[in-house]
C-alpha positions in Angstrom: -0.1 0.2 -0.3 1.7 3.8 -1.0 1.6 6.4 1.6 -0.3 9.4 1.0 2.2 12.3 1.2 -0.1 14.6 3.4 2.5 17.2 4.6 3.3 17.9 0.6 5.8 20.9 0.0 3.4 23.4 -2.0 1.0 23.4 1.6 1.9 25.5 4.1 2.2 23.7 7.5 -1.0 24.2 9.5 -1.0 25.9 12.6 -1.5 25.0 16.1 -5.0 26.1 16.6 -8.2 24.7 17.3 -10.6 25.8 14.5 -10.2 27.1 11.2 -12.5 29.0 8.9 -13.7 28.0 5.6 -11.2 30.3 4.2 -8.3 29.5 6.5 -8.5 25.7 5.4 -9.0 26.0 1.7 -6.0 28.0 2.1 -4.2 25.7 3.8 -5.2 22.7 2.2 -5.1 23.7 -1.6 -9.2 23.1 -2.3 -11.6 26.0 -2.9 -14.2 26.6 -0.3 -16.9 24.9 -2.9 -15.3 21.9 -3.3 -14.8 21.7 0.5 -18.9 22.5 1.2 -18.9 19.3 -1.5 -16.3 17.1 0.0 -18.5 17.5 3.4 -21.7 15.9 1.4 -19.7 12.5 0.1 -17.1 12.4 2.9 -18.9 11.4 6.1 -15.8 11.7 7.8 -15.5 15.4 7.1 -17.7 17.0 9.5 -16.8 20.4 10.9 -18.7 22.3 13.2 -21.6 24.7 11.9 -22.3 27.1 14.6 -24.8 30.3 13.7 -25.4 31.5 10.5 -24.6 28.2 9.4 -20.4 28.6 9.6 -18.3 26.3 8.9 -15.2 25.6 11.4 -13.0 22.8 10.9 -10.4 21.1 13.6 -7.4 20.0 12.7 -8.0 16.8 11.7 -10.5 18.0 9.4 -7.7 19.5 7.9 -6.0 16.4 8.3 -8.6 14.4 5.9 -8.8 17.1 3.6 -5.4 16.8 2.8 -5.6 13.5 3.0 -8.4 13.5 0.1 -6.6 15.8 -1.7 -3.3 13.4 -1.9 -5.6 11.0 -3.4 -7.6 12.6 -5.4 -5.2 15.1 -6.9 -1.9 13.0 -6.4 -2.3 9.5 -6.8 -5.4 10.1 -9.2 -8.1 7.7 -7.3 -11.7 9.3 -8.4 -14.2 10.6 -4.8 -15.8 7.2 -4.8 -12.2 5.3 -5.1 -10.7 8.1 -2.0 -13.8 7.4 -0.4 -13.6 3.3 -0.2 -9.8 4.0 0.1 -10.4 5.8 3.1 -12.9 3.9 4.3 -10.3 0.5 4.0 -7.7 2.5 5.9 -9.9 2.8 8.3 -10.9 -0.4 9.1 -7.6 -2.2 9.0 -6.4 0.8 11.4 -9.9 0.1 13.9 -8.5 -4.1 13.5 -5.0 -3.4 14.1 -5.9 -1.2 17.2 -8.2 -4.0 18.2 -5.9 -6.6 17.7 -3.7 -4.4 19.9 -6.2 -4.3 22.6 -6.6 -8.4 22.4 -2.8 -8.7 22.7 -2.7 -6.3 25.8 -5.4 -8.1 27.8 -4.0 -11.2 26.8 -0.4 -10.6 28.2 -2.1 -8.8 31.0 -4.2 -12.2 31.9 -0.8 -14.3 31.9 1.2 -11.8 34.0 -1.6 -12.1 36.6 -1.4 -16.0 36.3 2.0 -16.1 36.6 1.6 -13.9 39.6 -1.2 -16.5 41.3 1.6 -19.4 40.3 4.5 -17.6 42.2 2.6 -16.9 45.1 1.1 -20.4 44.8 4.2 -21.7 44.9 6.0 -20.0 47.8 
Protein backbone atom coordinates (compact mmCIF):
# COMPACT_ATOMS: atom_id res chain seq x y z
CA UNK A 1 0.00 0.00 0.00
CA UNK A 2 1.47 3.37 -0.97
CA UNK A 3 1.60 6.15 1.56
CA UNK A 4 -0.20 9.42 1.04
CA UNK A 5 1.87 12.58 1.48
CA UNK A 6 -0.39 14.77 3.64
CA UNK A 7 2.32 17.35 4.16
CA UNK A 8 3.11 18.31 0.60
CA UNK A 9 5.83 20.92 0.17
CA UNK A 10 3.41 23.13 -1.77
CA UNK A 11 0.98 23.30 1.18
CA UNK A 12 1.58 25.57 4.17
CA UNK A 13 2.11 24.09 7.62
CA UNK A 14 -1.10 23.78 9.66
CA UNK A 15 -0.94 26.16 12.65
CA UNK A 16 -1.46 24.76 16.13
CA UNK A 17 -5.05 25.98 16.63
CA UNK A 18 -8.37 24.40 17.48
CA UNK A 19 -10.63 25.84 14.75
CA UNK A 20 -10.20 27.13 11.22
CA UNK A 21 -12.68 28.97 9.02
CA UNK A 22 -13.53 27.60 5.59
CA UNK A 23 -11.28 30.24 3.99
CA UNK A 24 -8.35 29.23 6.19
CA UNK A 25 -9.02 25.52 5.56
CA UNK A 26 -9.17 26.22 1.84
CA UNK A 27 -5.83 28.01 1.86
CA UNK A 28 -4.09 25.49 4.15
CA UNK A 29 -5.28 22.48 2.13
CA UNK A 30 -5.09 23.86 -1.39
CA UNK A 31 -8.78 23.21 -2.09
CA UNK A 32 -11.41 25.80 -3.01
CA UNK A 33 -14.23 26.46 -0.50
CA UNK A 34 -16.94 25.11 -2.81
CA UNK A 35 -14.99 21.87 -3.13
CA UNK A 36 -14.77 21.61 0.66
CA UNK A 37 -18.54 22.04 0.94
CA UNK A 38 -19.05 19.33 -1.69
CA UNK A 39 -16.62 16.95 0.00
CA UNK A 40 -18.56 17.37 3.26
CA UNK A 41 -21.53 15.80 1.49
CA UNK A 42 -19.45 12.99 0.03
CA UNK A 43 -17.22 12.00 2.97
CA UNK A 44 -18.89 11.19 6.28
CA UNK A 45 -15.54 11.57 8.08
CA UNK A 46 -15.45 15.25 7.13
CA UNK A 47 -17.86 17.01 9.43
CA UNK A 48 -16.89 20.54 10.52
CA UNK A 49 -18.67 22.24 13.39
CA UNK A 50 -21.39 24.57 12.21
CA UNK A 51 -22.31 27.59 14.24
CA UNK A 52 -24.54 30.60 13.98
CA UNK A 53 -25.32 31.50 10.40
CA UNK A 54 -24.20 28.03 9.28
CA UNK A 55 -20.55 29.09 9.46
CA UNK A 56 -18.17 26.18 9.24
CA UNK A 57 -15.32 25.70 11.67
CA UNK A 58 -12.86 22.96 10.76
CA UNK A 59 -10.76 21.15 13.37
CA UNK A 60 -7.17 20.06 12.89
CA UNK A 61 -8.38 16.49 12.20
CA UNK A 62 -10.68 17.84 9.48
CA UNK A 63 -7.71 19.51 7.78
CA UNK A 64 -5.77 16.25 7.90
CA UNK A 65 -8.76 14.47 6.31
CA UNK A 66 -9.03 17.14 3.62
CA UNK A 67 -5.34 16.77 2.82
CA UNK A 68 -5.77 13.01 2.75
CA UNK A 69 -8.64 13.28 0.26
CA UNK A 70 -6.74 15.84 -1.80
CA UNK A 71 -3.68 13.60 -1.99
CA UNK A 72 -5.73 10.60 -3.09
CA UNK A 73 -7.64 12.56 -5.74
CA UNK A 74 -4.98 14.97 -7.04
CA UNK A 75 -1.73 13.07 -6.51
CA UNK A 76 -2.75 9.44 -6.85
CA UNK A 77 -5.54 9.87 -9.40
CA UNK A 78 -8.41 8.33 -7.43
CA UNK A 79 -12.01 9.21 -8.25
CA UNK A 80 -14.05 10.50 -5.32
CA UNK A 81 -15.75 7.13 -4.89
CA UNK A 82 -12.35 5.42 -5.08
CA UNK A 83 -10.94 7.81 -2.47
CA UNK A 84 -13.98 7.17 -0.29
CA UNK A 85 -13.40 3.42 -0.55
CA UNK A 86 -9.65 3.73 0.15
CA UNK A 87 -10.27 5.88 3.25
CA UNK A 88 -12.92 3.43 4.46
CA UNK A 89 -10.57 0.47 3.92
CA UNK A 90 -7.67 2.22 5.69
CA UNK A 91 -9.92 3.15 8.62
CA UNK A 92 -11.16 -0.45 8.91
CA UNK A 93 -7.58 -1.77 8.81
CA UNK A 94 -6.57 0.74 11.50
CA UNK A 95 -9.54 -0.27 13.68
CA UNK A 96 -8.76 -3.97 13.29
CA UNK A 97 -5.11 -3.37 14.19
CA UNK A 98 -6.16 -1.36 17.23
CA UNK A 99 -8.58 -4.10 18.25
CA UNK A 100 -5.87 -6.75 17.84
CA UNK A 101 -3.48 -4.63 19.92
CA UNK A 102 -6.02 -4.32 22.72
CA UNK A 103 -6.61 -8.09 22.63
CA UNK A 104 -2.87 -8.65 22.86
CA UNK A 105 -2.56 -6.23 25.77
CA UNK A 106 -5.43 -7.95 27.59
CA UNK A 107 -3.86 -11.35 26.97
CA UNK A 108 -0.47 -10.16 28.27
CA UNK A 109 -2.20 -8.80 31.38
CA UNK A 110 -3.92 -12.15 32.00
CA UNK A 111 -0.62 -13.98 31.55
CA UNK A 112 1.08 -11.63 34.00
CA UNK A 113 -1.67 -12.15 36.58
CA UNK A 114 -1.51 -15.94 36.16
CA UNK A 115 2.26 -15.84 36.66
CA UNK A 116 1.73 -13.85 39.87
CA UNK A 117 -0.80 -16.44 41.08
CA UNK A 118 1.60 -19.26 40.22
CA UNK A 119 4.39 -17.55 42.18
CA UNK A 120 2.06 -17.08 45.17
CA UNK A 121 1.03 -20.73 45.08
CA UNK A 122 4.59 -22.01 44.77
CA UNK A 123 5.80 -19.98 47.77
